[in-house]
C-alpha positions in Angstrom: -7.3 -3.1 10.1 -3.9 -3.5 10.1 -4.2 -7.0 9.2 -6.2 -6.5 6.2 -3.8 -3.9 4.6 -0.6 -5.5 5.4 -2.5 -8.5 2.7 -3.5 -5.6 0.3 0.5 -4.1 0.8 2.1 -8.0 0.1 0.0 -7.9 -3.2 2.4 -4.4 -4.4 5.2 -7.2 -4.7 7.1 -6.7 -7.8 5.8 -10.1 -8.6 1.8 -9.5 -8.0 2.2 -7.1 -11.0 -1.2 -8.0 -12.3 -2.9 -7.8 -8.6 -1.1 -3.9 -8.5 -4.7 -1.9 -9.2 -7.0 -3.8 -7.9 -5.0 -3.6 -4.7 -4.0 0.3 -4.5 -8.0 0.9 -4.8 -8.7 -2.1 -2.2 -5.9 -0.1 0.1 -7.8 3.5 -0.7 -11.3 1.8 -0.3 -10.5 0.6 3.6 -8.8 4.1 4.1 -12.2 6.4 3.1 -14.0 4.0 5.4 -12.4 5.0 8.5 -12.2 8.3 10.4 -8.3 7.2 11.2 -5.2 7.6 8.4 -4.4 3.7 9.0 -3.2 3.3 5.2 -0.4 5.9 6.0 0.7 4.5 9.6 1.1 2.0 9.3 3.8 1.8 5.8 5.5 4.9 7.9 5.8 2.3 10.1 6.6 -0.3 8.3 9.4 2.2 6.1 11.1 2.8 9.3 11.6 -1.5 10.5 15.0 -2.0 11.9 14.5 -5.1 9.3 15.9 -3.7 6.5 13.9 -6.2 4.3 10.7 -4.9 5.7 11.9 -2.1 4.9 12.9 -2.9 1.1 9.6 -4.3 0.9 8.0 -1.4 2.2 9.5 0.9 0.1 8.6 -0.8 -2.8 4.9 -1.0 -2.1 4.9 2.7 -1.8 6.9 3.1 -4.9 3.7 1.5 -6.4 0.9 2.9 -4.0 1.6 6.2 -5.0 2.4 5.8 -8.9 -0.9 3.7 -9.0 -2.7 6.2 -6.7 -1.4 9.6 -9.5 -2.8 7.1 -12.6 -5.9 5.9 -11.3 -7.3 10.1 -9.6 -6.5 10.4 -13.5 -8.2 8.3 -15.2 -11.0 8.5 -13.6 
């Protein structure tokens, strides 16, 4: 689960904007297929990383995930 979620979070970077919506949909599909909150755990661990570049990328991914999750929920 960690590998799949981490790979999908990389598609939430600024240079992959054309994949943002699809990546968010796939992330929440993965999350709904389990009983544990893997996405939240992986993002939280990355956001607390002592390596600044890892934390910065995680914050950026979280921002995209948050924004698109709200948009996708309201359009369904």
